[in-house]
C-alpha positions, 0 to 999 in steps of 0.5 A: 461211129461214122460207119456204125451210124450208117448201119444203125440208121440205114440208107433211107433214114440217113441225114445230116444229123447222123454225121459227126464233126469230121464228116461235116468238115469233110463235106464242107472241104469237098464242096469248096474244092473237090480237086484236092487229093485224099491225103490233103483232105485227110490232113484238113479234117485230121484223119488218116488217108485210109479213113478219109477215103473210106468215109468219102466212099460211104458218103458217095454210096449213101448219096450224100455226095452226088457228084463232083465238078468244076465251078466255072467263072461265069463272067470270065466266060463272057456270061456277065448278065443273069436273068431270072424268068418266072413262067406261068403255064396255061394249066397245071395238068400233068401233061402240061408240066411234063411237056414244059419240063421235057422242053426245058431240059433240051435247052442248054441256055437255061441253067436252072429250072425250078417248079414253084409253089406260089404266084408262078409255076416255074423259075428259070435262071439264064446267063447271057453275054448281052441284052441282045443275047437274052432277047434271042433266047427269049424269042427263040426259046422261052416264048416257044416253050409248050403251055406258057401263058405268062413270062416275067423276066428280071435282071439280076443287078449283082449277086450279093451272096453266091451259092457256095454249097449246102450248110453242113 
């Protein structure tokens, strides 16, 4: 059924509704710990190792799995403070948006950047070790980004629900 869904629906139409129970469980298990062996994953989702491996490869080919990586302990690395920064640009021209986004991509201190709809243009996520560290990033990086008209920084006091993966 799994492989037939890929054939019947094609790459462009493939979505979460086309996945069976084992596929969804496999995706959940990979999100929670992608370092497990195929044999371990197969046991968890009640598949043979070869079937599990085949499904993983198909999910990768179809872009349902876009990569693998380690989740680092932000606080253990000394980055215990998080800021969310709202940025408004002077104008939303293609040139301004492109210049801003290109500059953001070059700054390793910015963990995430999202183009927004609403009151501000971008939302940045930054993790730092101290208020002084954030001030350094604010002064030397954020305020120097091209086209910035307004900056609003918010300190995250505590993470109530951390990112654990997509709902599959």
